[in-house]
LOSE-528810 format. One record per residue (C-alpha): z, y, x. Coordinates in steps of 0.2 Angstrom, whole numbers, plus 5000, padded with zeros to 4 digits. Example, Ala and Ser with C-alpha at 12.3 -4.5 7.8 and 13.67 -1.06 7.14 Angstrom:
<sites>
503949785062/503649955068/
</sites>
This chain:
<sites>
562453875356/564153975354/565353935369/567053865367/568453855380/570053755382/571553855373/572853935383/574553975380/574554175371/575554275385/577054335377/577954505375/578654605390/580754615391/581354765383/582554855392/583354975381/582555005365/581355135358/581755245344/579955275332/579555335315/579555155306/578055085296/576355065302/575455195309/573955275298/573055435299/573055465281/573855455266/574855335262/575755245243/577655255244/578855145235/580855185230/581655135246/583155005246/584855075239/586255055254/586155005269/587054865277/588454935290/588454865308/589854745312/591154745326/590154775343/589554605352/590254505366/589554515381/588054375381/588054215387/586354165386/585454245403/585154065408/584053985394/583154205389/581754245396/581954405393/583254405408/582154355421/581154445430/579254485426/578554345437/579354205426/579154285409/577954185402/578153995409/579854015404/579854075387/578353955384/579753815387/580753895379/579853915363/578853725365/580853645372/581553545358/583153655350/584953575354/586353645341/588053625349/588753735334/588053625321/588553425326/587253365314/586053455320/585853295333/585353175320/583753155309/583253305299/584853405307/584053545312/583253575295/584853575288/585753685301/584553795297/584253785279/586253825278/586453955289/585254045281/585954015263/587654045270/587154205277/586154265259/584454285268/582954245257/581654215272/579954225271/578254115276/577554185292/575854195298/575854025304/576253835295/577853825303/578653965304/580054065293/580154265292/582054295295/583254435302/583554475319/585354455323/585054595335/584154745325/584254685308/586154725304/586154925296/584254915293/583554905275/582754775270/580954825271/581254805290/582554685292/581454525291/580754555311/581154385321/579954235319/580854065317/579753895321/580753795310/580053655320/581053675338/582253825331/581753945343/581554135335/580754275343/581254455336/579354565337/580354705336/581854695348/581054565358/582554465359/582054275358/583054105361/583553945354/584453895337/586153915342/585954065349/585454135333/586554075324/588054125340/587254325337/587154315318/588854245318/589454405327/588754525314/588454555294/586654545287/587354555270/586754705262/588454775252/587554845239/586754705234/588454595239/589054665224/587754625211/587354455216/587354315229/585654335240/584454475241/583154485229/581354415231/580154515241/578554615231/577354495224/575954545216/575354505197/573654385199/573254445182/573054665189/572154595204/570954495194/570754665186/570454745201/568954615206/568254635189/568054835192/567154805207/565954695200/565654815181/565454945192/563654985196/563655095208/564755035220/564254845215/562354885221/562854985237/563654845242/562554695241/560754795237/559554725249/558654885249/558755035265/560855115263/561354975256/562554835264/561654665260/563454585257/563354425245/564454455227/565154275232/565854355250/566654495243/567454365228/568154255244/569054405251/569554475235/568654645236/569154755223/568954955216/570355035209/570455255204/571455365214/571955545212/571255625227/572655745224/574155635222/574755565239/575455385229/575255225220/576255225206/575955045201/574254935200/574154965182/573655165186/572455075204/571754975190/571455095177/571655275186/573055395183/572055545180/570255625174/570255675193/570155475199/569055435212/568155245214/569055165229/568955005237/570354895236/570654745251/571954645251/572954605263/573454395263/574754295272/575654125267/576454095248/577553995254/577953835266/578653665264/580353735272/580353855260/579853735246/581053615253/582453735250/582053785233/581753615224/582553505234/583753445222/582453475206/580853425211/579853265223/578253375224/578153435242/577153595246/576253495258/575353415245/574653595239/574253665257/573553485260/574753475277/573353595286/571853475281/570653605273/568853585279/567653735281/566853655267/568253655256/568953815260/568853875241/570453835237/570554025241/571754165228/570354235225/569354145217/567354185208/567554125192/568654155176/569253985177/569653955191/570554095193/571654045180/572253915190/571953985208/573854035207/574753905206/573353795218/573353935232/574453895248/573954115252/574354275244/574254465243/575654545253/574754705254/573254825246/572354935257/571255075246/569955165253/569055325244/567055255242/566355455242/568155525252/568155465267/570055545272/570755465256/571655285263/573255215254/574255065256/575154985241/576854945243/577355005261/579054975260/579054795255/577354715261/577854575273/576454545287/574754475281/572654515288/571354565279/570354395277/571654265284/571554145269/569654135274/570054055292/570853865287/572253805298/570853665305/569953855311/569753855328/568854015331/569054155321/568254355322/569154505327/568454645319/569154825316/568654855299/568454765282/566554775281/566154735298/567254565294/566254525277/564654555286/565054445301/565754285290/564254305279/562854285294/563954185305/564754075297/566554095304/568154155296/568354355300/569754455299/570154635302/571254735311/572754805300/573554945311/571655075312/570255015322/571054985337/572854965337/573354755337/575154715332/576354585337/576354495322/574454485321/574554415338/575454285331/574254245319/572954235331/573854135342/573353945334/571253985337/570453915353/569254085354/569154265349/567654355345/568354545347/566854635338/567354805335/566554975336/565154995352/565655155358/566755205371/568455215363/568055045354/567554945373/569355035377/570254955366/569254795364/569854785385/571754815380/571554665365/570954535376/572254575389/573454545375/572554385367/572254325386/570554325394/570054145395/569954135376/569154315370/567554345372/566854545367/565454585355/564154715357/563254765343/562054875351/561654765365/561254895378/560355005364/561155195365/560155195345/560755015340/562054985326/563755025330/564554895321/564454725312/564154775296/562854945301/562154795311/561854705293/561354835284/559954875294/559354685293/559754625315/560154455318/561954445319/562054265325/561054345342/562154455345/563854345345/562954225356/562754365367/564754385368/565154405385/567154385391/568054535401/567654535419/569354535431/569954705432/570354695450/568354635455/566954735448/565154735451/563654865448/563154735432/564754765426/564754975428/562854975425/562754985406/564655105407/563555205417/562155215408/563455275392/564055385401/562755475408/561555495388/563255515378/564355645388/564855715372/565655545367/566555525384/567655685383/569255585373/570055625359/570055815354/571255955347/570755995330/571956145332/571556225349/569356215351/569556345367/570556205374/569256085372/567656185379/568856145396/570156015396/568655905386/569955815378/571555675380/570555525392/571555375397/571755345413/572555515417/573855605423/574055785418/575455895425/576056035413/576956175421/577956345415/579356455418/580956415410/580756465390/578956485390/578656365376/578056205389/578956075374/578156165360/576256185366/576455985370/577455925354/576056025345/574855925354/575655775356/575655775336/573855825335/573255695345/574255595336/573455635317/571755565325/572355385330/573055415347/574955315348/576055435356/577555395365/578755535367/580455535382/581155685378/582455715395/582955865391/583355895373/584055765359/582555645348/583355715335/583055885338/581155875345/580755765328/581255885318/580156015328/578655875325/578855875307/579056055305/577556065315/576655925303/577156035287/576656195295/578156265291/580156275293/580756125283/582256205285/581856315272/581256195260/582756045258/581855965244/580355945254/581255845270/580755685260/579155705256/578655755275/579855655282/578755475273/577355565282/578055585298/578555415297/576755325296/575955415312/576155305327/577455415337/578855335348/580155395356/581055335370/583055345372/583355395390/584155575389/584555655407/584555585424/583655415421/582955285434/580855275432/580855085437/581755075420/580755215413/579255125418/579754975412/580155025394/578455115394/577354925399/578254875384/577955015373/575954995380/575954815375/576954805360/576354965351/574655005361/575255165366/573955285374/574755455377/576355455387/577255615387/578855625402/579655825396/580155845411/580155775428/581555885436/582855815421/582255645421/582555645441/584055775440/585555695453/584655525462/584455635477/585055795487/584255885499/582455875507/582655685499/582355745481/580655775485/580355625492/581055535476/580155675465/578455615474/578755415471/579055455453/577355535453/576255425461/577455285451/576755375435/574855415444/574655195444/575455165428/574155285421/572655205430/573355005427/573655035409/572255145405/573255275396/573555465397/575255525405/575955695403/577355745414/578155915411/578655995426/579656165431/578856295442/579956345458/581256475458/580856585469/578856615462/578856805454/578056795438/576356855443/575956755457/575856585449/574456465453/574156285459/575556285471/576856355461/577256205454/578956145458/578856005474/577755955487/575855955487/576055785479/576355835465/574855905459/573755795473/574155645465/573855735445/571755745436/572455885428/573556045433/573956165418/575056325420/575856415403/576356565406/576956715397/575556855395/576557035395/578157075395/579556945391/579656985373/577856965370/577256815357/575656785367/575456645379/574256575392/573756405396/572656405412/571756265418/571856255437/571356075440/570055965431/569655815438/568555745426/567055875426/568056025435/567856135423/569256275426/569956425414/571156505400/571656525384/572556625374/573856575361/574956665349/576456595345/576756575322/578656565319/578256545301/577356385307/578456335323/576856315331/575456395343/573756465338/572156515347/571756675349/570256795356/570656855372/571557035375/570357175374/570357245393/570657435399/570657505416/572657555420/571857715435/573357815427/574457785444/572757835456/572357975446/574158065448/574258015465/572458075470/572758275472/574258215486/573158085494/571958095509/570058025503/570657855513/572357845506/571257865488/570057745489/571557615496/572657655482/571057625469/570857465476/572457425474/572357455457/570757375454/571557195461/572857225448/571857225435/570557105442/569856995431/571256975417/571257035402/572457185398/573957155390/574257125371/574357295361/576257255357/576757215376/577457345386/576257455394/577457455409/577257255410/576957185431/575157165429/574656995434/574456965451/573356795461/574456765476/575156595480/576856565488/577256435501/578256275494/579256165506/578856045514/
</sites>
């Protein structure tokens, strides 16, 4: 028997002290389709006056009262002193409709029946239309909240803020009274995509067949979810239009599954706005005022017969807002259409009717259909990769009393499930383990269905997440067994460009703190930007805090590293690589120079909550802490900052990389773990300590990454790198060839006694030591590397 629980309020976002800079767009690790951006952008209006809403804005309060005040604010009836008519019956609705019309907005239907997507009065001015509609407006109370900047408050606050700055795009204002409607798919083209799937024998048989290796999905489930089949040329990283997707744009086009993301077509508020004087038929009759039952969910936008398909567009309250296109035989092919004009939506959103009390959340579309088919519970999939839950999706899941989080039963999937349950509320979430303790069991719901496992039994065995501060060995037993039996799977996310680094460092692991140090100008920022970009391409959401160099310069360097060339020499390619870089889950802190650690920490916490950040880079510690203390107090302040980062990495289960300088009085050759600037606490708190050194003379392009501490398994060692200016990045090279340097000893042998000669030979041997010889391009007289350590300040 499946358990039910009393629904608790959904935790609301954490405050945002200062805005984050990010690359816009949904994070994707593969190709994405693009459409033309809006022509023109609105200009910012006059600067905002000091705000007067601290008493009603929960984000101005401390963390202790944030959730309670926010829930009260969103639930309380709105009072609108700026509009006296709002005090009467229907006054609020008239006020909202009139104000949106006066600001020439075209509101969209949200992922909740009583919600509108409108422009944020704080962060939308100056943005293109595709990014402007980020505020969710409750039509019943007038309360609003922006999922981008987290501004929120009652309706009168929205009016007051929006009246200070203009929304209107100048280019649109010259040609029309309001901006154009959002992108909408032609139903006939979507029908062709669904028919393509049925007519393509091999793919359709692999999805619906019951033989070994086939997925065993029922045709009616595929029709219910609206899955189709298109054709894409792998060499063309964009979809020009839906006709090209349905027919194939070249002879090299390959079959691809098409998964539609759906949302409400409209709602009664928008319908009344456009037809109030023209018709007496309310949209509430079409969507039944949320009276659909589990049995009559056939009123979906994707019907199963041609007659129903012909009638469904006019009757269904849902519509497709974006298509996800995934290669059938080409796993690395993944595109989205459209990108710029897409509204928030979820795959399977239309399957969960308004009366549904529980839902299954999966990481992949095929898993969602398998879970729905076998359990009868509506299932949706995550929109931004298999391990990230954006805020728009959180709001869509807010109405469900029970959420089954059914991600891949792997180390990374388990960590993502724990993070998602904390965001949705641990009291209403159950985590599903597909393997059920069997290391050879199926990894996901789709694989379990293909192997004829009982998915209902797997779902009934779902367990809530334990309290994160109290553990028993029973809670650790499966994790211990997994770590012992799967040592390669717990190594973390590995670098695709530095295999030698993977052999020593064992990948990027959450919950750890890494100190990267090195002399000034040796390439610390270049190395860590290259590594973070590498991890980001593997799906690791990354937050960059560059306190030393401007974000624009850093982003330019990283975009060149992504392109593997200096893009300043090819201006025509800038837009292409900018679109590619824009789709990575990369975010930037808007700080520079001295910044209080508490402010940085608050912004980091927001980024982890809002964008599922898993890797945070602080470059560098000395710039962030500069001028905050003098004398010996600066070491105490630095120790406190390191302890704060250490605690944050553990509590939030993220990896933090802190770049730090070496001590200025440290000789170049005498570098060890005690050479990092500050007290011993810096390296004691860290899980990993890595020092980047020059190899050879100052003009050498060879660097050494020396792992001096590795708390994961104790592996230490060196990785040799060579800088390539053409690609603006480092590449791994073999250790330079060793050679014995005994010239000094031979020359002096005839002038020394036997004892002195032996002492000289010992000094030469110790200078050479176990380190390889300098590279052939380096100066032969460069000082050899020594192993002595310096004394650190107390």
